[in-house]
PDB file of N, CA, C and O in Angstrom, chain B, residues numbered from 101:
ATOM      1  N   MET B 101     -10.742 -35.776  10.752  1.00  0.00           N
ATOM      2  CA  MET B 101     -10.758 -34.171  10.515  1.00  0.00           C
ATOM      3  C   MET B 101      -8.814 -34.206  10.562  1.00  0.00           C
ATOM      4  O   MET B 101      -8.129 -34.626  11.495  1.00  0.00           O
ATOM      5  N   THR B 102      -8.463 -33.787   9.611  1.00  0.00           N
ATOM      6  CA  THR B 102      -6.981 -33.551   9.428  1.00  0.00           C
ATOM      7  C   THR B 102      -6.296 -32.328  10.077  1.00  0.00           C
ATOM      8  O   THR B 102      -7.024 -31.585  10.735  1.00  0.00           O
ATOM      9  N   LEU B 103      -5.097 -32.055   9.981  1.00  0.00           N
ATOM     10  CA  LEU B 103      -4.461 -30.932  10.056  1.00  0.00           C
ATOM     11  C   LEU B 103      -4.697 -29.705   9.695  1.00  0.00           C
ATOM     12  O   LEU B 103      -4.773 -28.679  10.370  1.00  0.00           O
ATOM     13  N   LEU B 104      -4.872 -29.997   7.910  1.00  0.00           N
ATOM     14  CA  LEU B 104      -5.158 -28.980   6.969  1.00  0.00           C
ATOM     15  C   LEU B 104      -6.335 -28.249   7.027  1.00  0.00           C
ATOM     16  O   LEU B 104      -6.458 -27.116   6.564  1.00  0.00           O
ATOM     17  N   GLU B 105      -7.567 -29.151   7.829  1.00  0.00           N
ATOM     18  CA  GLU B 105      -8.870 -28.572   8.153  1.00  0.00           C
ATOM     19  C   GLU B 105      -9.050 -27.458   9.084  1.00  0.00           C
ATOM     20  O   GLU B 105      -9.800 -26.487   8.981  1.00  0.00           O
ATOM     21  N   ILE B 106      -8.048 -27.840  10.215  1.00  0.00           N
ATOM     22  CA  ILE B 106      -7.612 -27.218  11.253  1.00  0.00           C
ATOM     23  C   ILE B 106      -7.036 -25.990  11.004  1.00  0.00           C
ATOM     24  O   ILE B 106      -7.421 -24.961  11.561  1.00  0.00           O
ATOM     25  N   ALA B 107      -6.185 -26.032  10.244  1.00  0.00           N
ATOM     26  CA  ALA B 107      -4.634 -24.780  10.057  1.00  0.00           C
ATOM     27  C   ALA B 107      -5.680 -23.396   9.263  1.00  0.00           C
ATOM     28  O   ALA B 107      -5.628 -22.204   9.564  1.00  0.00           O
ATOM     29  N   GLY B 108      -6.547 -24.027   8.236  1.00  0.00           N
ATOM     30  CA  GLY B 108      -7.614 -22.914   7.733  1.00  0.00           C
ATOM     31  C   GLY B 108      -8.288 -22.220   8.971  1.00  0.00           C
ATOM     32  O   GLY B 108      -8.019 -21.038   9.184  1.00  0.00           O
ATOM     33  N   ASN B 109      -8.908 -22.706   9.563  1.00  0.00           N
ATOM     34  CA  ASN B 109      -9.584 -22.030  10.790  1.00  0.00           C
ATOM     35  C   ASN B 109      -8.750 -21.303  11.849  1.00  0.00           C
ATOM     36  O   ASN B 109      -9.276 -20.409  12.514  1.00  0.00           O
ATOM     37  N   LEU B 110      -7.236 -21.714  12.066  1.00  0.00           N
ATOM     38  CA  LEU B 110      -6.421 -20.796  12.869  1.00  0.00           C
ATOM     39  C   LEU B 110      -5.944 -19.724  12.042  1.00  0.00           C
ATOM     40  O   LEU B 110      -5.540 -18.742  12.665  1.00  0.00           O
ATOM     41  N   ASN B 111      -5.902 -19.681  10.983  1.00  0.00           N
ATOM     42  CA  ASN B 111      -5.553 -18.169  10.130  1.00  0.00           C
ATOM     43  C   ASN B 111      -6.694 -17.388  10.382  1.00  0.00           C
ATOM     44  O   ASN B 111      -6.612 -16.242  10.824  1.00  0.00           O
ATOM     45  N   VAL B 112      -7.781 -17.967  10.115  1.00  0.00           N
ATOM     46  CA  VAL B 112      -9.077 -16.971  10.407  1.00  0.00           C
ATOM     47  C   VAL B 112      -9.188 -16.413  11.794  1.00  0.00           C
ATOM     48  O   VAL B 112      -9.405 -15.214  11.970  1.00  0.00           O
ATOM     49  N   ILE B 113      -9.044 -17.266  12.787  1.00  0.00           N
ATOM     50  CA  ILE B 113      -8.504 -16.715  14.144  1.00  0.00           C
ATOM     51  C   ILE B 113      -7.648 -15.858  14.291  1.00  0.00           C
ATOM     52  O   ILE B 113      -7.878 -14.752  14.781  1.00  0.00           O
ATOM     53  N   GLY B 114      -6.214 -16.363  13.768  1.00  0.00           N
ATOM     54  CA  GLY B 114      -5.468 -14.932  13.979  1.00  0.00           C
ATOM     55  C   GLY B 114      -5.529 -13.841  13.463  1.00  0.00           C
ATOM     56  O   GLY B 114      -5.125 -12.847  14.068  1.00  0.00           O
ATOM     57  N   TYR B 115      -6.182 -13.755  11.910  1.00  0.00           N
ATOM     58  CA  TYR B 115      -6.539 -12.688  11.316  1.00  0.00           C
ATOM     59  C   TYR B 115      -7.452 -11.656  12.218  1.00  0.00           C
ATOM     60  O   TYR B 115      -7.335 -10.432  12.284  1.00  0.00           O
ATOM     61  N   GLY B 116      -8.339 -12.455  12.853  1.00  0.00           N
ATOM     62  CA  GLY B 116      -9.618 -11.722  13.676  1.00  0.00           C
ATOM     63  C   GLY B 116      -8.962 -11.241  15.289  1.00  0.00           C
ATOM     64  O   GLY B 116      -9.614 -10.574  16.092  1.00  0.00           O
ATOM     65  N   LEU B 117      -7.757 -11.667  15.497  1.00  0.00           N
ATOM     66  CA  LEU B 117      -6.956 -11.133  16.904  1.00  0.00           C
ATOM     67  C   LEU B 117      -5.963  -9.976  16.155  1.00  0.00           C
ATOM     68  O   LEU B 117      -5.733  -8.856  16.611  1.00  0.00           O
ATOM     69  N   GLY B 118      -5.521 -10.447  15.094  1.00  0.00           N
ATOM     70  CA  GLY B 118      -4.804  -9.413  14.359  1.00  0.00           C
ATOM     71  C   GLY B 118      -5.346  -7.953  14.185  1.00  0.00           C
ATOM     72  O   GLY B 118      -4.772  -6.879  14.365  1.00  0.00           O
ATOM     73  N   ALA B 119      -6.861  -8.289  13.703  1.00  0.00           N
ATOM     74  CA  ALA B 119      -7.320  -6.991  13.237  1.00  0.00           C
ATOM     75  C   ALA B 119      -7.971  -6.100  14.527  1.00  0.00           C
ATOM     76  O   ALA B 119      -8.745  -5.209  14.178  1.00  0.00           O
ATOM     77  N   ILE B 120      -7.715  -6.266  16.104  1.00  0.00           N
ATOM     78  CA  ILE B 120      -7.975  -5.878  16.847  1.00  0.00           C
ATOM     79  C   ILE B 120      -7.033  -4.632  17.046  1.00  0.00           C
ATOM     80  O   ILE B 120      -7.452  -3.613  17.596  1.00  0.00           O
ATOM     81  N   GLY B 121      -6.049  -4.722  16.690  1.00  0.00           N
ATOM     82  CA  GLY B 121      -4.908  -3.690  16.718  1.00  0.00           C
ATOM     83  C   GLY B 121      -5.246  -2.550  15.613  1.00  0.00           C
ATOM     84  O   GLY B 121      -5.362  -1.367  15.935  1.00  0.00           O
ATOM     85  N   PRO B 122      -5.357  -2.896  14.619  1.00  0.00           N
ATOM     86  CA  PRO B 122      -5.793  -1.449  13.744  1.00  0.00           C
ATOM     87  C   PRO B 122      -6.987  -1.087  14.272  1.00  0.00           C
ATOM     88  O   PRO B 122      -7.126   0.136  14.254  1.00  0.00           O
ATOM     89  N   GLY B 123      -8.146  -1.835  14.858  1.00  0.00           N
ATOM     90  CA  GLY B 123      -9.326  -1.353  15.149  1.00  0.00           C
ATOM     91  C   GLY B 123      -9.226  -0.320  16.059  1.00  0.00           C
ATOM     92  O   GLY B 123      -9.858   0.733  15.980  1.00  0.00           O
ATOM     93  N   ILE B 124      -8.311  -0.661  17.059  1.00  0.00           N
ATOM     94  CA  ILE B 124      -7.705   0.486  18.198  1.00  0.00           C
ATOM     95  C   ILE B 124      -7.220   1.434  17.548  1.00  0.00           C
ATOM     96  O   ILE B 124      -7.703   2.547  17.756  1.00  0.00           O
ATOM     97  N   GLY B 125      -6.316   1.319  16.738  1.00  0.00           N
ATOM     98  CA  GLY B 125      -5.661   2.498  16.380  1.00  0.00           C
ATOM     99  C   GLY B 125      -6.382   3.440  15.620  1.00  0.00           C
ATOM    100  O   GLY B 125      -6.155   4.639  15.784  1.00  0.00           O
ATOM    101  N   VAL B 126      -7.503   2.919  14.540  1.00  0.00           N
ATOM    102  CA  VAL B 126      -8.553   3.936  14.250  1.00  0.00           C
ATOM    103  C   VAL B 126      -9.243   4.735  14.922  1.00  0.00           C
ATOM    104  O   VAL B 126      -9.521   5.912  14.695  1.00  0.00           O
ATOM    105  N   GLY B 127      -9.601   3.875  16.013  1.00  0.00           N
ATOM    106  CA  GLY B 127     -10.218   4.488  17.234  1.00  0.00           C
ATOM    107  C   GLY B 127      -9.560   5.651  17.596  1.00  0.00           C
ATOM    108  O   GLY B 127     -10.022   6.782  17.450  1.00  0.00           O
ATOM    109  N   LEU B 128      -8.284   5.325  18.155  1.00  0.00           N
ATOM    110  CA  LEU B 128      -7.167   6.607  18.682  1.00  0.00           C
ATOM    111  C   LEU B 128      -7.027   7.334  17.817  1.00  0.00           C
ATOM    112  O   LEU B 128      -6.606   8.370  18.331  1.00  0.00           O
ATOM    113  N   VAL B 129      -7.121   7.471  16.704  1.00  0.00           N
ATOM    114  CA  VAL B 129      -6.713   8.435  15.685  1.00  0.00           C
ATOM    115  C   VAL B 129      -7.890   9.511  15.845  1.00  0.00           C
ATOM    116  O   VAL B 129      -7.675  10.602  16.372  1.00  0.00           O
ATOM    117  N   PHE B 130      -9.323   9.083  15.288  1.00  0.00           N
ATOM    118  CA  PHE B 130     -10.236   9.843  14.821  1.00  0.00           C
ATOM    119  C   PHE B 130     -10.745  10.291  17.123  1.00  0.00           C
ATOM    120  O   PHE B 130     -11.466  11.259  17.364  1.00  0.00           O
ATOM    121  N   ALA B 131     -10.469   9.845  17.717  1.00  0.00           N
ATOM    122  CA  ALA B 131     -10.874  10.467  19.205  1.00  0.00           C
ATOM    123  C   ALA B 131      -9.688  11.256  19.366  1.00  0.00           C
ATOM    124  O   ALA B 131      -9.571  11.614  20.538  1.00  0.00           O
ATOM    125  N   SER B 132      -8.687  11.694  18.554  1.00  0.00           N
ATOM    126  CA  SER B 132      -7.521  12.553  18.845  1.00  0.00           C
ATOM    127  C   SER B 132      -8.099  13.912  18.175  1.00  0.00           C
ATOM    128  O   SER B 132      -8.072  15.065  18.604  1.00  0.00           O
ATOM    129  N   VAL B 133      -8.742  13.269  16.725  1.00  0.00           N
ATOM    130  CA  VAL B 133      -9.434  14.389  15.873  1.00  0.00           C
ATOM    131  C   VAL B 133     -10.550  15.367  16.343  1.00  0.00           C
ATOM    132  O   VAL B 133     -10.787  16.540  16.055  1.00  0.00           O
ATOM    133  N   ILE B 134     -11.185  14.418  17.217  1.00  0.00           N
ATOM    134  CA  ILE B 134     -12.387  15.074  18.096  1.00  0.00           C
ATOM    135  C   ILE B 134     -11.974  15.678  19.001  1.00  0.00           C
ATOM    136  O   ILE B 134     -12.739  16.620  19.206  1.00  0.00           O
ATOM    137  N   GLN B 135     -10.952  15.667  19.865  1.00  0.00           N
ATOM    138  CA  GLN B 135     -10.382  16.098  20.890  1.00  0.00           C
ATOM    139  C   GLN B 135     -10.073  17.316  20.480  1.00  0.00           C
ATOM    140  O   GLN B 135     -10.621  18.357  20.843  1.00  0.00           O
ATOM    141  N   GLY B 136      -8.975  17.171  19.530  1.00  0.00           N
ATOM    142  CA  GLY B 136      -8.259  18.401  18.473  1.00  0.00           C
ATOM    143  C   GLY B 136      -9.216  19.947  18.407  1.00  0.00           C
ATOM    144  O   GLY B 136      -9.041  21.104  18.789  1.00  0.00           O
ATOM    145  N   THR B 137     -10.301  19.173  17.685  1.00  0.00           N
ATOM    146  CA  THR B 137     -11.373  19.965  17.188  1.00  0.00           C
ATOM    147  C   THR B 137     -11.973  20.806  18.145  1.00  0.00           C
ATOM    148  O   THR B 137     -12.184  22.017  18.074  1.00  0.00           O
ATOM    149  N   ALA B 138     -12.300  19.757  19.332  1.00  0.00           N
ATOM    150  CA  ALA B 138     -12.970  20.730  20.546  1.00  0.00           C
ATOM    151  C   ALA B 138     -12.083  21.678  21.088  1.00  0.00           C
ATOM    152  O   ALA B 138     -12.582  22.775  21.341  1.00  0.00           O
ATOM    153  N   ARG B 139     -11.079  21.544  21.288  1.00  0.00           N
ATOM    154  CA  ARG B 139      -9.931  22.338  21.621  1.00  0.00           C
ATOM    155  C   ARG B 139     -10.014  23.770  20.638  1.00  0.00           C
ATOM    156  O   ARG B 139     -10.443  24.904  20.852  1.00  0.00           O
ATOM    157  N   GLN B 140      -9.394  23.119  19.494  1.00  0.00           N
ATOM    158  CA  GLN B 140      -9.193  24.268  18.299  1.00  0.00           C
ATOM    159  C   GLN B 140     -10.180  24.191  17.108  1.00  0.00           C
ATOM    160  O   GLN B 140      -9.957  23.475  16.132  1.00  0.00           O
ATOM    161  N   PRO B 141     -10.780  24.612  17.178  1.00  0.00           N
ATOM    162  CA  PRO B 141     -12.492  24.317  16.117  1.00  0.00           C
ATOM    163  C   PRO B 141     -11.687  25.072  14.706  1.00  0.00           C
ATOM    164  O   PRO B 141     -12.289  24.793  13.669  1.00  0.00           O
ATOM    165  N   GLU B 142     -10.791  25.720  14.551  1.00  0.00           N
ATOM    166  CA  GLU B 142     -10.180  26.469  13.458  1.00  0.00           C
ATOM    167  C   GLU B 142      -9.083  25.669  12.939  1.00  0.00           C
ATOM    168  O   GLU B 142      -8.631  26.064  11.864  1.00  0.00           O
ATOM    169  N   ALA B 143      -8.540  24.618  13.461  1.00  0.00           N
ATOM    170  CA  ALA B 143      -7.640  23.512  13.080  1.00  0.00           C
ATOM    171  C   ALA B 143      -8.566  22.276  12.652  1.00  0.00           C
ATOM    172  O   ALA B 143      -7.934  21.220  12.654  1.00  0.00           O
ATOM    173  N   LYS B 144      -9.595  22.182  12.372  1.00  0.00           N
ATOM    174  CA  LYS B 144     -10.300  21.231  12.106  1.00  0.00           C
ATOM    175  C   LYS B 144     -10.048  20.664  10.628  1.00  0.00           C
ATOM    176  O   LYS B 144     -10.154  19.447  10.478  1.00  0.00           O
ATOM    177  N   GLY B 145      -9.698  21.524   9.451  1.00  0.00           N
ATOM    178  CA  GLY B 145      -9.313  21.178   8.280  1.00  0.00           C
ATOM    179  C   GLY B 145      -8.126  20.271   8.296  1.00  0.00           C
ATOM    180  O   GLY B 145      -8.135  19.201   7.687  1.00  0.00           O
ATOM    181  N   ALA B 146      -7.072  20.708   9.010  1.00  0.00           N
ATOM    182  CA  ALA B 146      -5.907  20.270   9.192  1.00  0.00           C
ATOM    183  C   ALA B 146      -5.323  19.182   9.825  1.00  0.00           C
ATOM    184  O   ALA B 146      -4.336  18.518   9.511  1.00  0.00           O
ATOM    185  N   LEU B 147      -6.373  19.071  11.121  1.00  0.00           N
ATOM    186  CA  LEU B 147      -6.509  18.011  11.724  1.00  0.00           C
ATOM    187  C   LEU B 147      -7.468  16.552  11.075  1.00  0.00           C
ATOM    188  O   LEU B 147      -7.358  15.425  11.560  1.00  0.00           O
ATOM    189  N   MET B 148      -8.263  16.856  10.058  1.00  0.00           N
ATOM    190  CA  MET B 148      -8.984  16.120   9.254  1.00  0.00           C
ATOM    191  C   MET B 148      -7.919  15.476   7.981  1.00  0.00           C
ATOM    192  O   MET B 148      -8.120  14.397   7.424  1.00  0.00           O
ATOM    193  N   SER B 149      -7.062  16.168   7.760  1.00  0.00           N
ATOM    194  CA  SER B 149      -6.633  15.532   6.549  1.00  0.00           C
ATOM    195  C   SER B 149      -5.300  14.891   7.051  1.00  0.00           C
ATOM    196  O   SER B 149      -4.750  14.015   6.384  1.00  0.00           O
ATOM    197  N   THR B 150      -4.798  15.328   8.209  1.00  0.00           N
ATOM    198  CA  THR B 150      -3.805  14.473   9.013  1.00  0.00           C
ATOM    199  C   THR B 150      -4.417  13.165   9.448  1.00  0.00           C
ATOM    200  O   THR B 150      -3.746  12.142   9.314  1.00  0.00           O
ATOM    201  N   ALA B 151      -5.926  13.093  10.082  1.00  0.00           N
ATOM    202  CA  ALA B 151      -6.666  11.953  10.440  1.00  0.00           C
ATOM    203  C   ALA B 151      -6.510  10.720   9.475  1.00  0.00           C
ATOM    204  O   ALA B 151      -6.100   9.598   9.773  1.00  0.00           O
ATOM    205  N   TRP B 152      -6.993  11.254   8.062  1.00  0.00           N
ATOM    206  CA  TRP B 152      -7.231  10.479   7.003  1.00  0.00           C
ATOM    207  C   TRP B 152      -6.208   9.824   6.607  1.00  0.00           C
ATOM    208  O   TRP B 152      -6.432   8.676   6.222  1.00  0.00           O
ATOM    209  N   ILE B 153      -4.669  10.366   6.570  1.00  0.00           N
ATOM    210  CA  ILE B 153      -3.586   9.897   6.239  1.00  0.00           C
ATOM    211  C   ILE B 153      -3.252   8.899   7.292  1.00  0.00           C
ATOM    212  O   ILE B 153      -2.803   7.800   6.964  1.00  0.00           O
ATOM    213  N   GLY B 154      -3.475   9.269   8.739  1.00  0.00           N
ATOM    214  CA  GLY B 154      -3.243   8.140   9.736  1.00  0.00           C
ATOM    215  C   GLY B 154      -4.042   6.899   9.840  1.00  0.00           C
ATOM    216  O   GLY B 154      -3.694   5.805  10.284  1.00  0.00           O
ATOM    217  N   PHE B 155      -5.494   7.377   9.210  1.00  0.00           N
ATOM    218  CA  PHE B 155      -6.391   6.280   8.859  1.00  0.00           C
ATOM    219  C   PHE B 155      -5.612   5.193   8.031  1.00  0.00           C
ATOM    220  O   PHE B 155      -5.311   4.125   8.564  1.00  0.00           O
ATOM    221  N   ALA B 156      -5.337   5.428   6.927  1.00  0.00           N
ATOM    222  CA  ALA B 156      -4.639   4.941   5.998  1.00  0.00           C
ATOM    223  C   ALA B 156      -3.804   4.000   6.366  1.00  0.00           C
ATOM    224  O   ALA B 156      -3.959   2.816   6.068  1.00  0.00           O
ATOM    225  N   VAL B 157      -2.761   4.496   7.108  1.00  0.00           N
ATOM    226  CA  VAL B 157      -1.530   3.869   7.426  1.00  0.00           C
ATOM    227  C   VAL B 157      -1.958   2.722   8.171  1.00  0.00           C
ATOM    228  O   VAL B 157      -1.420   1.622   8.051  1.00  0.00           O
ATOM    229  N   VAL B 158      -2.812   2.933   8.854  1.00  0.00           N
ATOM    230  CA  VAL B 158      -3.599   2.046  10.379  1.00  0.00           C
ATOM    231  C   VAL B 158      -4.237   1.098   9.619  1.00  0.00           C
ATOM    232  O   VAL B 158      -3.956  -0.098   9.698  1.00  0.00           O
ATOM    233  N   GLU B 159      -5.183   1.604   8.796  1.00  0.00           N
ATOM    234  CA  GLU B 159      -5.813   0.385   8.184  1.00  0.00           C
ATOM    235  C   GLU B 159      -5.181  -0.575   7.198  1.00  0.00           C
ATOM    236  O   GLU B 159      -5.812  -1.595   6.921  1.00  0.00           O
ATOM    237  N   ALA B 160      -3.865  -0.331   6.573  1.00  0.00           N
ATOM    238  CA  ALA B 160      -3.117  -0.762   5.886  1.00  0.00           C
ATOM    239  C   ALA B 160      -2.322  -1.860   6.361  1.00  0.00           C
ATOM    240  O   ALA B 160      -1.591  -2.501   5.606  1.00  0.00           O
ATOM    241  N   LEU B 161      -2.468  -2.151   7.860  1.00  0.00           N
ATOM    242  CA  LEU B 161      -2.029  -3.193   8.555  1.00  0.00           C
ATOM    243  C   LEU B 161      -3.040  -4.300   8.587  1.00  0.00           C
ATOM    244  O   LEU B 161      -2.663  -5.471   8.537  1.00  0.00           O
ATOM    245  N   ALA B 162      -4.729  -3.872   8.693  1.00  0.00           N
ATOM    246  CA  ALA B 162      -5.375  -4.845   8.697  1.00  0.00           C
ATOM    247  C   ALA B 162      -5.097  -5.416   7.306  1.00  0.00           C
ATOM    248  O   ALA B 162      -4.855  -6.619   7.204  1.00  0.00           O
ATOM    249  N   LEU B 163      -5.117  -4.693   6.320  1.00  0.00           N
ATOM    250  CA  LEU B 163      -5.054  -5.504   4.936  1.00  0.00           C
ATOM    251  C   LEU B 163      -3.937  -6.434   4.725  1.00  0.00           C
ATOM    252  O   LEU B 163      -4.066  -7.501   4.125  1.00  0.00           O
ATOM    253  N   PHE B 164      -2.742  -5.970   5.275  1.00  0.00           N
ATOM    254  CA  PHE B 164      -1.536  -6.922   5.213  1.00  0.00           C
ATOM    255  C   PHE B 164      -1.920  -8.230   5.904  1.00  0.00           C
ATOM    256  O   PHE B 164      -1.627  -9.340   5.459  1.00  0.00           O
ATOM    257  N   GLY B 165      -2.753  -7.951   7.282  1.00  0.00           N
ATOM    258  CA  GLY B 165      -3.239  -9.226   8.036  1.00  0.00           C
ATOM    259  C   GLY B 165      -3.964 -10.098   6.724  1.00  0.00           C
ATOM    260  O   GLY B 165      -3.460 -11.114   6.248  1.00  0.00           O
ATOM    261  N   ILE B 166      -4.863  -9.666   6.393  1.00  0.00           N
ATOM    262  CA  ILE B 166      -6.212 -10.347   5.720  1.00  0.00           C
ATOM    263  C   ILE B 166      -5.136 -11.197   4.519  1.00  0.00           C
ATOM    264  O   ILE B 166      -5.213 -12.410   4.320  1.00  0.00           O
ATOM    265  N   ALA B 167      -4.147 -10.266   3.797  1.00  0.00           N
ATOM    266  CA  ALA B 167      -3.424 -10.584   2.676  1.00  0.00           C
ATOM    267  C   ALA B 167      -2.905 -12.163   3.305  1.00  0.00           C
ATOM    268  O   ALA B 167      -3.317 -13.223   2.833  1.00  0.00           O
ATOM    269  N   LEU B 168      -1.941 -12.065   4.435  1.00  0.00           N
ATOM    270  CA  LEU B 168      -1.178 -12.880   4.804  1.00  0.00           C
ATOM    271  C   LEU B 168      -1.954 -14.013   5.416  1.00  0.00           C
ATOM    272  O   LEU B 168      -1.372 -15.076   5.629  1.00  0.00           O
ATOM    273  N   ALA B 169      -3.418 -13.840   5.759  1.00  0.00           N
ATOM    274  CA  ALA B 169      -4.260 -14.959   5.920  1.00  0.00           C
ATOM    275  C   ALA B 169      -4.466 -15.981   4.997  1.00  0.00           C
ATOM    276  O   ALA B 169      -4.491 -17.194   5.208  1.00  0.00           O
ATOM    277  N   PHE B 170      -4.628 -15.299   3.822  1.00  0.00           N
ATOM    278  CA  PHE B 170      -4.682 -15.962   2.466  1.00  0.00           C
ATOM    279  C   PHE B 170      -3.715 -16.844   2.022  1.00  0.00           C
ATOM    280  O   PHE B 170      -3.881 -17.936   1.477  1.00  0.00           O
ATOM    281  N   ALA B 171      -2.484 -16.159   2.361  1.00  0.00           N
ATOM    282  CA  ALA B 171      -1.330 -16.436   1.617  1.00  0.00           C
ATOM    283  C   ALA B 171      -0.620 -17.479   2.364  1.00  0.00           C
ATOM    284  O   ALA B 171      -0.067 -18.304   1.637  1.00  0.00           O
ATOM    285  N   ILE B 172      -0.485 -17.666   3.688  1.00  0.00           N
ATOM    286  CA  ILE B 172      -0.188 -18.678   4.615  1.00  0.00           C
ATOM    287  C   ILE B 172      -1.172 -20.267   4.398  1.00  0.00           C
ATOM    288  O   ILE B 172      -0.820 -21.443   4.318  1.00  0.00           O
ATOM    289  N   ASN B 173      -2.276 -19.706   4.366  1.00  0.00           N
ATOM    290  CA  ASN B 173      -3.038 -21.129   3.798  1.00  0.00           C
ATOM    291  C   ASN B 173      -2.461 -21.975   2.723  1.00  0.00           C
ATOM    292  O   ASN B 173      -3.051 -22.989   2.352  1.00  0.00           O
TER     293      ASN B 173
END
């Protein structure tokens, strides 16, 4: 077993750990939308449009992480 075989596995583990942050971020974004909708139901449309933008920004971090996991290998 050489160091190159182990390095590929470490990239995957690193990406898995790096995906925890965006996962928590997505949960927080939609938890805030649910809480805001419960407080002011008439603001649901504005909250959802903002939530989708926030979701896209947070999820981009996970996509950058997987791209780097493949690029570094």
